[in-house]
N, C-alpha and C positions, 0 to 999 in steps of 0.2 A: 345195574351195578354188580360187579363181580365180588363175591364174598372173599374174605381173606383165606377161607379154607380152600377155595378153588385156585388160589395163586400157586404157581410152581415154587418149590423150595429153591432157595438160592444155592447155586453150586459153590462148594467151598473153593477158595483160591488155591491154585496149584503152588506148592512149595518147591524151592530148588532142591530140597532134601528128597523130594519124590523122583527126581531125575535119576536115571541110571548113572552109576559111578563113571562109566566111560564117557558119557555126555558131559558130566561135570568137569572131568579132567580136560576134555577138549576145549571147553569154555575157558578154563584157566590157561591153557596153552595159547589160545588165540588172543587172550587178553594181554599176556606177556609179549606176544609178537607184535601187538598193536602199540607197544611203547609204554606199558604200565607194569613194570616188573615187580612192583611192591603190592599189586592187587592180590596176588595169591596169598601173601601173608595176612593181609587185612581180612580177606574172606575166611581164612582158617580160624580167625578169632571170633567169628560170629556164632558158631555152634559146635557142639561136640562131633557131629557127623562129618562136617567139613574139615574139622581139625584132624580127625582120624584119616580122612582121604589124603590130606596134604602131608602130614607128618608121620603117619603110622602105617604106611603101605608096606606090603610084604617085600617089595623090591623098589628100585630107584627109577622105574620107567617114567613116572610123571616128572620128576625133577630133571631127568636127562632131556626130555622133550622141551621143558621150559628153558633149560640152559641153552639148548641149541637154537632157540629163537633169537638169542641175543649174541651168542659167542660162537667162535669156530669150534669144531669138534677137536678136543685136545688129543684124541687118539690119532689124528692126522696132523698133529701140530708140527712146528718147525724145529723142535729141539729134542735131542736124545737125552737131555738132562733129566727129564721126568721119568723116573724108573717105576713109578707106581700108577701109571695111567689106567691100567685095567682095574685098579682098586679105587678109582677116583670117586670121592663123595660129591656127587653132582649137586645136591641141594646145599651142602655146606659151602662149596665153592661159588655157587650162584649167589647165595646170600652175602658172602664175603665181598664179592665184586659190586653188588648193588649197594651195600653199605659204603664202599669206597666212593662210588659215584655220588651218593647223597652227601657224604662228608665234603667232597670237593665242591659241590654246588653250594652247600650251606656256607662254607668259609670263603670261597673265592667270590661268590656273588655279593656277599656283604662288603667285601673289600672294593669290588668294582663299583658299587653303588655309593661309595664315599664314606663308609663306616669302617675303614681299615683299623683305625685306632681302637674303636669300641670292640670290634671283632677280636683283635689281638688281646686286648685287656680281658675280655670276657673269657676267652679260651684259657688264659693264664690264671684267672681267678677261679673258674669252675672246675678246672682239672689240676690235679697235682702234677708235679714234674714227671713222676713215673707214669701216671695215666696218659699224659700228653705224649710221652715217648712211646708207650704201648700203642696208642692210636696211630701215630705217625708210622711206626714200623708196620702195623697192620695194613695200612693203605698202600705203602710203598711196595711191600712184598706181594700184595695183590696185583699191582701194576706189573711187577716183574713177571709174575705168573702169566698175565695176559700176553705179554710180549713173547715169552718162551713158548707159548702154545698157539701162536698165530699160524694160520694156514700158510704153507710154503707158496712162494710165488712161481708161476710158470716161467721157464727160461726166457730171458731177454736176449735175443740173437741180434748181434750187430756184425757189420762187415766193413772192412777197410779196403778201399780200392787201391791196389798197388800203383805206384807212380815213380818215375825216375826223378832223382834229384840231381842238380848240377854238381859236378865234381869240383872240389877245391884245388885239385891238381891241374896245372895248366895243360890244356889239350887232353885232359883225361876224360874217360867215358862217364856217362851218368851212372849213378849207383843207387841201390835201394836203401832206404833208411833203416836203421836199427829199430826205430820206434815209429810205427805207422801213424797216419794222421787221424787219430781219434780226437774226440772232444776232450776238454780238460776235466769235466765232471761227468758222473754217470747221467744217462738220460732220465728225464722225469718219467716215472712209471705211471701208466694209465691202465689199471686193472679193469678187465671186462667184468660183466656180471658173473661170468663163470669163475673168475679168479678173485672176486672181491673177498676181502677178509673182514668179517664182522668185528674181530678183535681190534683191528686198526681203526675202523670207524668209531668204535667205542672209545678208544684212546684219544682220537681227535676231538670228540665231544667232551671228554674228561678235561683236557688241557685247554679248553677254549678260553678260560679266564686265568691261565697260568697256574702257579702253585699256590696252595693255601698260605696265608701269612706266616704261620708257625714254621713252615718249611722255607719260604722265601727269605726270611730274615737270617736263616742259617747260611744261606748262599751269598747274601749281599749285606752282611753286617760289617762291623768295624774290625773284628778279629775272628779267627776260627775258634769255634768251641773245641776245647781240648788241645789247643795249640796246632801249629802247622803239621807236626808229626803225629797228632792224635794220640799223645801219650797220657793225657790227663783225663781220660774218659772211662766210665764204667763199662763193663762188658755189654750191657744193654744199649748204652749211648753209642758205643763203637759200632754195634750192629746197625743202629739207626743211620749213622754217618755213611756206612758202606752201602746200605740200601738206597739212601738218597743219592749217593754218588753214582750208583748204577743207573738210576732213573735219569739223572742229569746227563749221563753219557748217551742216553737214548734221545733226549729231547733238547739238549742244550739248556742254557739258563733262560727261563721264562719269567720276566718281571711281572709283578702285580700290575694289572692294567690301570691306566688313569681313570679317574671318576667319570662315569658315563660311558666308558668304552665297552663295546659288545664282546670283544674277544681279543686275545693276543695274536697278532699277525706278524709275518716277517717284516712288513713295512714298519710296524710300531717298534719292533726290536731294533731295526736298523736306524730308526730315528734317535735311539739312545746311544748308538755307537759313533764314536768320532769318525767323521767321514773326510775323504779327500775333497779338495775343491773340484769344480767341474772339469777343469782342464786336466788335473792330475788323475782324476777318476777315469776319464776317457783314455788317457795314456796307459793307465794300468790295465784297462780292459784290452787295449790293443796288444799289450805285451802278452797277456794271457792267451789271446786268440792265436798268436803267432808262435806259441811254444813249440808245436809239433814241427814247424818249418825251420826252427832254429836250434833244435835239440837241446841246447843248454839255455835255460831261462835266466833272465835277469832277476836280481833280488828286489823285492818290494820293501820299502821302509814304511812302517805304520805311521799314521799321522800323529802329530803331537796333540795332547789334550789341552785345549784352550780353556777348559773349565777351571773352576777353582779347585784347590786341593781336596782330597777325598774326605776329610773330616767335616761332613756336612751335618753333624748332629750337635755341634756346639751351641749351647744355649737353648736346646730343645730336648724334650723328653722322648720325642719320636723322630726317627730318621726321615730325611727327605725321600718321599716315595715317587718322585718323578721317574720316568723311564730312563732319562739320562743318568740320574744319580744312582739308580739301582744297577744299571749296567756298569757304571764306573766302579762301584764298590765290588761287584762280583768279579770284574776283571782284575782288580787289585788283589783280592783274596786268591784268585786262581794263580796269579803270578807268584805270590808268596809261596805257594805249594809247588808249582811246576818248576820253578827256578831255584829251589832250595838245594844248595850244594851238599847239605848234610843228609839228604834223602837217600842217595845211593849207598848201598852197602852189600857185602857178600851175602848176608842172610836174607836179602831181597833178590838175590841173584842179579844185582845191578839192573833191576827192571821195575815196572809198576806192579809189584807184588807185595803182599803182606809179609812182614818179617817172620822167618821161621826160627824159633828158638829151641835149642836142645837143652838138656838138663844142665850141662856144664856152663853154657853161656847164660842160662837163666840165673845161676848162682852168682855170677859176676856182672850182671847187667848194669848195676848202678856205677860200679867202678869203671867198666868199659865205656859207658856213655859219658862219664865225666872226663875220662882221658881223651876220648875221641873229640868231645866238644872243645877241650883246651887245645888239642892238636890242630883241629880245623881252624879255630880262631887265629892261632899263631900263623898258620899257613896263609890264611887270607890276609892278615895284617902284613906279613912279609911279602906276599905276592903284590899287594896293593902299593907298597912303597918301593918295589923293585922294578926296574925297567929292563932287567937282563933276563933273557930266556933261559940262560944257564942257571941263574939263581932260582927261577921258577921251577925248573926241572929238579934241582937239588932239594927244594922245599917239598916237592911232590913225592919224592922217592925216599927221602931220609926219614927213618924212624916211623914209617907208615905201617901200623899193625895190620892193616887190611891186606897187605901183600902176602902174608903168611896164613891168613884165615881161609879155610876151604868153604866154598858155598854149600848150602844144604842139598839134600836129596830133591831133585826137581819134581818128584812125584808129590811133594808136600806143598808146592807153591799154590797160592790162590791169588786172584786179582786184587789189587788195591784200587777199588772203584773210586775212592776219594781222589786219588791222583788222576785217574783217567777222566773224571769229571772236570778237573781243573784243566787238563789238556784240551778237552772239548771246548770249554769256554774260551780259552786263549786262541786256539787256531780258528775257531768260527768267527770270533771278533775280528781277527786279522784278515780273514778272507772277505768279510763284509766290507772292510775298508779298501781292500785291494781290487776286488772284482765286482762288488755289489751283491746283495742277497739273492736277486733273481737268477744269478748265474749258476748257483749250486743248489737249487731246490731239490734236484734229483738225489743229492747227497744227504740232505738233512730231513727230507720228508719221512714221516713215520712209516710209510710203505717200504722205505729202504731198510727197515729192521727185519723184514721177512727173509727167511732162508730162501736161497735161490734167486734173490732179486738182483744180484750183481750181473752185469752184462757179460755175455760170452761171445767170443768171436770164433766162428768155425774155422776160418782160415788160419787164425793164430794157433788153434788146437792142432790142426793138421801139420803146420810148420813145426811145432814143438814136439810132435810125436814121432818124428823121423829119427829112428835110433841109428844114426850114421854119423860119421865125422863130417862136420860142416863148418863153413866159414860165415861169421856174422859181420856184415859190412858196417863200417863206421862212417860217419859223415865226412871225415877227412880222407877217405879213400883207403884207410887201413882196415884190417880185419882182426877179429878176435876168434881164434880157433877154439872150438868146443871140444875139449879132450875127454869129456865124460858123456857117454851115450845116455839116452833117456831110459827111464825105468820101464820094466815090463809090467803090463797090467796084471800079470799073474802074481806079482809080488805085492800088490796093493792097488789103491785107486786114489785119484785126486779128489778126495772128499771135501777138501778145503777150497777148491777152485783156484789153485795156485797159478796154473798155466795161463798166460795171457799178458796183457799190457796194463800197467798200473800207473797211477800218479801218486806222488808223495809230497805233502806239504810240510816243511820243517820251519820252525820258528826259533830264533835265538836272540839273545841280548849281546850287545857289545861287552867284551870280557871285563872292561873296567866297570861298566854298570852292573854286571853280574856280581862282581866282587863287592862293590860298594853297597849294594842293596842286601847282600847276604850278611854284611857286617852290621848294617843298621837294622835289618829285618823289617823295614817299613814299606818299601815299594811305594812311597808317597809322592815321588817326584812327578809333577804333572807333565813334565816334558819327556818322560821316559818313552823311548821308542823301541820297537823290535824289528828285526829283519825277517822277511818271509820269502821262501823260495818254493816253487812247485816244480818238481822234476819228474820225468818219466822213468819207469822201470819196466823191463821185460823179465818175467820169471818163468821158470820151467821146473819140472820134477826131475830129480836125478836118481833117487832111490827111495826105498821104503824099509822100515824096520818095525818090529812089533811095538805096540803101545805098552808102556809100563803101567798104565791105569787099567786095572782089571775090569772096571765097569764099562770100558769103551774098547773092546777088542776089535770092533769094526772101524776104528780110526787109527790106522798105523801112523807112526812118525814119518813125515814127508821131508826128505832132504832136498833142498832147493838150490838152484844156481841161477845166475842171470846177469844182466848188465843195466847200468843206469847212465844218464848223461853226466857231463862234467869231464870234458875232454882232457886227457893227460898230455904231457909234453910229447908223447909219441903218437898222439892222435887217436888213441884207443878209448872207447867208453870204459868206465869203471866197472870192475867185476864185483859181483855179489855172490854170497853164499849164505846158507842158513838152514832153518828147519821150522816146520809147523807141527805142533803137537797139542794134545788135549790135556788140560789141567784136571785136578782132582774133582772140581765141581762141574766139569763139562765144558768150561770155557775154552776157547781156542787161543793158544799162545803162538805168536809169530816172532821169530828171531831172524833178523837180517843183518849180516856183517859186511862191511865195505872193506875189501882187501886193500893191501898196499898198492901203491902206484906202479910198482915193478914186481915181477916175479921174485919171490924170496923176501920181499919187504914184509914187516909185520902188519897185521890187520890194523886199520886206521880208525874206523868208526863202527859202532854197533847200535842197533835199534831193537828194543823189546816192546812188543805190543800185544793187545788183546782184541779179538774180534768183537764188534759191537752188534748185538742182535743175534739172529740165527746164523748158522753156518752158511758161508758164501753170500752174506748180506751185502747189499749195495752201499750200506753205511761204512763198511770197511773196518779199518784197524786204527785204534788210538794207542799211543804209547809214548815212550821216552827214548831219546837218542843221547849218546855220550861217547867218550873215547873207548876204543876197544881194549886198551891196556889197563883201564880202571885205575888211573893215577888220581891222587887226591885233588890235583888242580885241574882235572878235566872239566870242560864245560858240559852243560846238559841243557835239554829243552824238550818241548813237546813236539810230536808229529802226528799227522793224520794221513793214512794211506787208503786209497780206494781203487777199485778195478774199473777200467773203462773199456776193455775188450779182450 
């Protein structure tokens, strides 16, 4: 028997504290890379030594490596908007994004499991209104940061094969089309392992169950919080609405999924959108597929809503949370904002921008708003009861104070993301009805938010870079002379990806419906329909001028010209002109003006839009179109433009 004195002493267990700091840091980095982003914070709470390693290092190297396990390197990100990248607080930004993911999972998972009402009531009872607003702003601005710093996408090269089209002139020769035969929508992006964006993968996981109930109810309620014009909100609440609008412009409306659903998919969203019957849907797809061969596309008419009217909360303390009901309410609210005739004004530069007020206008805001409201109501009433175009014109031009008001300095403009979100909801719903959701996944996928994801056609670039007098053939055998040469690369560069072939989807209401629903303010008619048209555009750079925004000297103003379909009586495509420039917050503003049908005629239509996502993103431009002369009776509506080659 061996005595106890002869037994070897037990070796003390090794402690993690005994490991070199470098080894401990590597363990933390690998743990985060394995999908446990909160482990580093949990471990730091176990002892003083680990807490010091995690939170009191002399530099940020640990948090930088942990951050890069989950997200793209923001120093290589897609946007020039971040002016402080070199001073990025890696740990703070990582913790902010992890908190956002946990917030989404906690709130959306409870809704998907069938406890939507309890989740919503709990959030409203445990948090004050200010606390809820702060939390929502926090997560939304975190999402915006993730999009803005996503890794740029490698160029998507496409090529159109030239082909001769039959001439419409008897015995005439074949001619080349003004608009080559590209697809209607951008191609679906398939990033390789080399070009994969961790930010986009993180966003796809984040939105798997849609929006949290506290945000979803703001998008699919009965009325807009703060009114359609967002005049009745505090500064903090207005900031929330703008942040939410920006995220919705990225994702579209994502309904709270039905009980037991794993995630929100395009199919589930499409189920909630009123669809055409099978025959009409096939016909619509055939029309879209033949757009390039026919130059001028037919109008689609969105299907009528056979469901009950939108007020589905009668007799219930909670709204109907079916996919159909959520989409119906979201579409109605979007129409209220996008088709509001009172929206456009000089202080918005007649576009989707936040109003710019100077000191003088601020002093008379109440009086001006009351006078404008009365004037607009009288004009709509008069317009509605009159069948004479001359009377309409007299109403639009007589006593209109906006005709003498000068627009503000363009350098002060900022996007109105609340309007742009409404435009996204409307156009996307109409496209789903017209062509089906599977047709435009390349446009709506989150990958399409990345800078550089828009397709580029080498042949189109070569064609547009010839700085010589040239003739652009039209489908009817006529030609459009280009009287302005292309800009020299020494003057600037096409940083916005202007040059190429685009598609533009415009939506509008019958003018009688537009006036009626602006007078009632409800947009409750279940039979309300919209017209939808997708038309091609070819754009090119004409000249450059210095940017007025000092923070973006590398983004000169780009003057553009081009053509679009819609043959005139002379057989010529419609001419376009406009400009692309940077706004004060780094967003990209697109202005496209449709000139008169004949030389010397006044401009007819104008479109103002904002790039969604990074510069040259495949998601394109959302905005508003209206009359170029800015008369009070001018119609308006949303549009979505995207590049195809």
